C-alpha positions in Angstrom: -171.3 -135.2 145.6 -171.1 -132.1 143.4 -168.3 -131.9 140.9 -165.9 -129.0 141.1 -165.5 -127.0 137.9 -162.7 -124.5 137.7 -162.2 -121.5 135.4 -159.4 -118.9 135.6 -159.8 -115.4 134.2 -156.6 -113.4 133.5 -156.7 -109.7 134.2 -155.2 -108.3 131.0 -157.1 -105.2 129.9 -160.6 -104.1 129.5 -163.1 -106.9 128.9 -165.0 -106.8 125.7 -168.2 -108.2 124.1 -166.3 -111.4 123.0 -165.4 -112.1 126.6 -169.0 -111.7 127.7 -170.5 -114.0 125.0 -167.6 -116.4 124.9 -166.7 -116.8 128.6 -169.1 -115.1 131.0 -172.4 -116.5 129.6 -171.3 -120.1 129.5 -169.5 -119.7 132.8 -172.7 -118.4 134.5 -174.7 -121.2 133.0 -172.3 -123.8 134.4 -172.3 -122.2 137.8 -176.1 -122.5 138.1 -176.0 -126.3 137.6 -177.2 -128.2 140.6 -174.5 -130.9 140.2 -171.6 -128.5 140.0 -169.7 -126.3 142.4 -168.0 -123.6 140.4 -164.6 -122.2 141.4 -163.8 -119.0 139.3 -160.6 -117.2 140.1 -158.8 -114.1 138.9 -155.4 -115.3 137.7 -153.4 -112.3 138.8 -150.1 -114.2 139.2 -150.5 -115.6 135.7 -150.8 -112.0 134.5 -147.3 -111.3 135.8 -145.9 -112.9 132.7 -146.9 -109.8 130.8 -148.0 -107.1 133.3 -145.3 -105.4 135.4 -147.2 -102.2 136.2 -148.6 -102.0 139.7 -151.5 -99.6 138.8 -152.5 -101.7 135.8 -152.5 -104.9 137.8 -154.7 -103.4 140.5 -157.1 -101.8 138.0 -157.3 -104.9 135.7 -158.0 -107.2 138.7 -160.8 -105.1 140.0 -162.1 -104.7 136.4 -162.4 -108.4 135.9 -164.1 -108.9 139.3 -166.6 -106.1 138.5 -167.2 -107.4 135.0 -168.3 -110.9 136.2 -170.3 -109.6 139.1 -172.1 -107.0 136.9 -173.3 -109.7 134.6 -174.8 -111.7 137.4 -172.1 -113.9 139.0 -173.4 -114.8 142.5 -170.4 -114.9 145.0 -172.6 -116.8 147.4 -173.2 -119.6 144.8 -169.8 -119.5 143.1 -166.4 -119.6 144.9 -164.9 -116.4 143.4 -161.4 -115.4 144.4 -158.1 -113.9 143.6 -155.4 -116.5 142.8 -152.8 -114.6 144.9 -155.0 -114.9 148.0 -154.6 -118.7 148.0 -151.0 -119.5 149.1 -151.5 -123.3 149.0 -151.6 -123.0 145.2 -148.0 -121.7 145.0 -146.6 -124.3 147.4 -148.3 -127.0 145.3 -146.9 -125.4 142.2 -143.3 -126.0 143.4 -144.2 -129.6 144.3 -145.6 -130.2 140.8 -142.6 -128.6 139.2 -140.4 -131.3 140.8 -142.4 -133.9 138.9 -142.7 -132.1 135.6 -140.3 -133.2 132.8 -138.7 -130.3 131.0 -140.0 -131.7 127.8 -143.6 -130.9 128.9 -142.7 -127.2 129.1 -140.8 -127.3 125.8 -144.0 -128.3 124.1 -146.3 -125.8 125.8 -148.2 -123.7 123.3 -147.3 -120.3 124.8 -143.6 -121.1 125.0 -143.6 -122.5 121.4 -145.4 -119.4 120.1 -142.8 -117.2 121.8 -140.0 -119.2 120.2 -141.6 -119.1 116.8 -142.1 -115.4 117.0 -138.4 -114.9 118.0 -137.2 -117.1 115.1 -139.4 -115.2 112.6 -137.8 -112.0 113.9 -134.3 -113.3 113.7 -133.9 -113.3 117.5 -132.5 -116.0 119.8 -135.0 -118.7 120.6 -135.5 -117.6 124.2 -135.3 -113.8 123.8 -137.7 -112.2 126.2 -138.9 -115.5 127.6 -139.2 -115.5 131.4 -139.3 -118.5 133.6 -142.8 -117.5 134.5 -143.9 -117.9 130.9 -141.9 -121.1 130.5 -143.4 -122.8 133.6 -146.9 -121.3 133.1 -148.5 -124.7 132.7 -147.2 -125.9 136.1 -148.9 -123.0 137.9 -152.0 -123.7 135.9 -151.8 -127.4 136.9 -151.6 -126.2 140.6 -154.7 -124.1 140.0 -156.6 -127.1 138.8 -155.3 -129.8 141.1 -155.2 -127.6 144.2 -159.0 -127.4 144.4 -159.6 -131.1 143.4 -161.2 -129.9 140.2 -162.9 -132.6 138.2 -164.1 -130.5 135.3 -162.2 -127.7 133.5 -164.1 -125.8 130.8 -161.7 -124.9 128.0 -161.6 -124.0 124.3 -159.9 -126.6 122.0 -156.7 -124.5 122.0 -156.5 -124.9 125.8 -156.9 -128.7 126.2 -153.2 -129.0 126.5 -153.2 -127.3 129.9 -155.6 -129.9 131.3 -153.6 -132.7 129.7 -150.4 -131.5 131.4 -152.2 -131.3 134.8 -153.4 -134.8 134.3 -149.9 -136.1 133.3 -148.3 -134.5 136.3 -151.0 -135.8 138.7 -150.6 -139.3 137.2 -146.9 -139.3 137.8 -147.4 -138.3 141.5 -150.2 -140.9 141.9 -148.1 -143.6 140.4 -145.3 -142.9 143.0 -147.5 -142.1 146.0 -150.8 -143.8 145.5 -154.0 -143.3 143.5 -156.0 -140.5 145.0 -153.1 -138.4 146.0 -154.3 -136.0 143.3 -157.7 -136.0 141.6 -157.4 -136.3 137.8 -159.3 -133.5 136.0 -161.2 -133.8 132.7 -161.3 -131.1 130.1 -164.8 -129.9 129.2 -164.5 -128.6 125.6 -166.9 -125.8 124.8 -167.6 -126.4 121.1 -170.6 -124.1 121.1 -168.8 -121.1 122.7 -169.6 -118.0 120.7 -166.8 -116.8 118.5 -167.5 -113.1 118.1 -165.8 -111.2 115.2 -164.1 -107.9 116.0 -164.3 -104.6 114.3 -161.9 -105.7 111.6 -163.4 -109.2 111.0 -160.8 -111.2 112.9 -161.8 -112.9 116.2 -162.5 -110.2 118.8 -159.3 -110.1 120.9 -157.5 -107.8 123.2 -154.3 -108.6 121.4 -155.8 -107.4 118.1 -157.3 -104.2 119.6 -160.5 -104.9 117.7 -162.9 -105.3 120.5 -166.1 -103.6 121.6 -165.6 -102.8 125.3 -168.8 -103.8 127.2 -169.1 -100.8 129.4 -168.5 -97.8 127.2 -170.8 -94.8 127.7 -173.7 -94.9 125.1 -172.2 -92.2 122.8 -168.8 -94.0 122.8 -170.4 -97.3 122.3 -172.3 -96.1 119.3 -169.1 -94.5 117.9 -167.3 -97.7 118.2 -170.1 -99.7 116.5 -170.0 -97.3 113.6 -166.3 -98.2 113.0 -167.2 -101.8 112.2 -165.8 -102.7 108.7 -168.4 -102.8 105.9 -168.3 -102.6 102.1 -169.6 -100.2 99.5 -172.9 -102.0 98.6 -175.6 -99.4 98.1 -178.3 -99.2 100.7 -181.1 -100.5 98.5 -179.1 -103.6 97.4 -179.7 -107.0 99.1 -177.0 -108.0 101.5 -175.8 -111.5 102.5 -176.1 -111.7 106.2 -173.7 -114.7 106.4 -170.9 -112.6 104.9 -171.7 -109.4 106.8 -169.4 -108.6 109.7 -172.1 -106.4 111.3 -174.6 -109.3 111.2 -171.9 -111.7 112.5 -171.6 -109.6 115.7 -175.3 -108.9 116.0 -176.5 -112.5 115.7 -174.6 -113.5 118.8 -177.0 -111.4 120.9 -180.2 -112.7 119.4 -182.6 -115.7 119.8 -183.2 -117.7 116.6 -186.5 -116.0 115.8 -185.1 -112.5 115.9 -181.9 -113.6 114.1 -184.1 -114.9 111.2 -186.0 -111.6 111.1 -182.8 -109.6 111.0 -181.4 -111.8 108.2 -184.5 -111.1 106.2 -184.0 -107.3 106.6 -180.5 -107.7 105.2 -181.7 -109.7 102.2 -184.4 -107.1 101.6 -181.9 -104.3 101.6 -180.6 -102.3 104.5 -178.1 -99.5 104.7 -174.9 -100.3 106.6 -175.6 -97.3 108.8 -179.0 -98.7 109.6 -177.5 -102.1 110.3 -175.0 -100.6 112.7 -177.7 -98.5 114.4 -179.7 -101.7 115.0 -176.7 -103.4 116.5 -175.9 -100.4 118.7 -179.5 -100.4 120.0 -179.3 -104.2 120.7 -176.0 -103.8 122.6 -177.4 -100.9 124.7 -180.4 -103.1 125.7 -178.1 -105.8 126.8 -175.5 -103.7 128.5 -177.3 -100.7 130.1 -178.1 -102.4 133.5 -174.8 -104.3 133.8 -173.0 -101.0 133.0 -174.6 -99.4 136.0 -173.7 -102.3 138.3 -170.2 -102.3 136.9 -169.7 -98.6 137.6 -170.9 -98.9 141.1 -168.6 -101.9 141.8 -165.6 -100.1 140.3 -166.3 -97.1 142.6 -166.0 -99.4 145.7 -162.8 -101.4 145.5 -163.0 -102.2 149.2 -166.2 -104.1 148.6 -164.6 -106.0 145.8 -161.7 -106.9 148.1 -164.1 -108.1 150.7 -165.9 -110.3 148.3 -162.7 -111.8 146.8 -161.1 -112.4 150.2 -164.3 -114.2 151.4 -164.1 -116.3 148.2 -160.5 -117.1 148.9 -161.3 -118.4 152.4 -163.9 -120.7 150.8 -161.3 -121.8 148.3 -158.7 -122.4 151.0 -161.2 -124.7 152.8 -160.5 -127.0 149.9 -156.8 -126.2 149.0 -155.6 -126.7 152.6 -156.6 -130.4 152.9 -155.5 -131.1 149.3 -152.0 -129.7 150.1 -151.8 -131.5 153.4 -152.8 -134.8 151.6 -150.0 -134.3 149.1 -147.4 -133.3 151.8 -148.2 -136.4 153.8 -147.9 -138.6 150.7 -144.5 -137.0 150.0 -143.3 -137.5 153.6 -142.7 -133.8 154.2 -145.6 -133.2 156.6 -145.5 -133.9 160.4 
């Protein structure tokens, strides 16, 4: 039997190169495995913790869908759906909340980060903290447990979410019998590409230092030319390992071309020339996906159709999972 692998993608702004290299490429590779059925969902209800603008929510949801599809996600091979189209997840979330100690939520990374930020600013601990943010891990546990996921690809900073899902499932299984909920395993992506942004920090929407994937060529080149560099003269050798431009460029290359480019840096290359080479490499990678992305964004009805079809496939799994849990609890007839 194929294992189910689950990944959620939160619609929070325009996807960038770091999203493509760090999430999409490994996600597509996993989805193509013969022993795995991939469930990839757009986590629009999770986004409600920070997005309260209707137009932004609609646009960002379509943007994430078009982003993955443009880079080759096959909705026939992968179960690709909107979280909000699978109501069983939200009923299961309430059930899980009733078996979740408050202490779990107190230790959740997102909540602790919000508290620390408030304390640093001299604000009350819970200033601006919604119950959605506080109970975020419970809904995430429902996302995982609701599809009987056995494998959850995560970065090291997200292992806690899978651990909380396992802890809640184990509590329910202890009370109602092993097998009531499947216990998931975290699949840690140690080799996931960490792409530096324009300022040298990790490329992130929160830092505003990303390179959006689908900029028009002129805007893409202008953005690349903004990458931070130093005042080393053009003819002087440059250390590729300390170059921010090279750090972004190498993520796009195979080992042979990476070695050739490193040699060009050590032989002396102008920063303008290095940025031009990076722009040309990006354009080679992104030109065709950009065309597909623009066509998809121009047809939101088609995106809705694909996502709703994916939701029906997801519900073929979530319905029996919820029924199994309801019967175990004694609330089903």
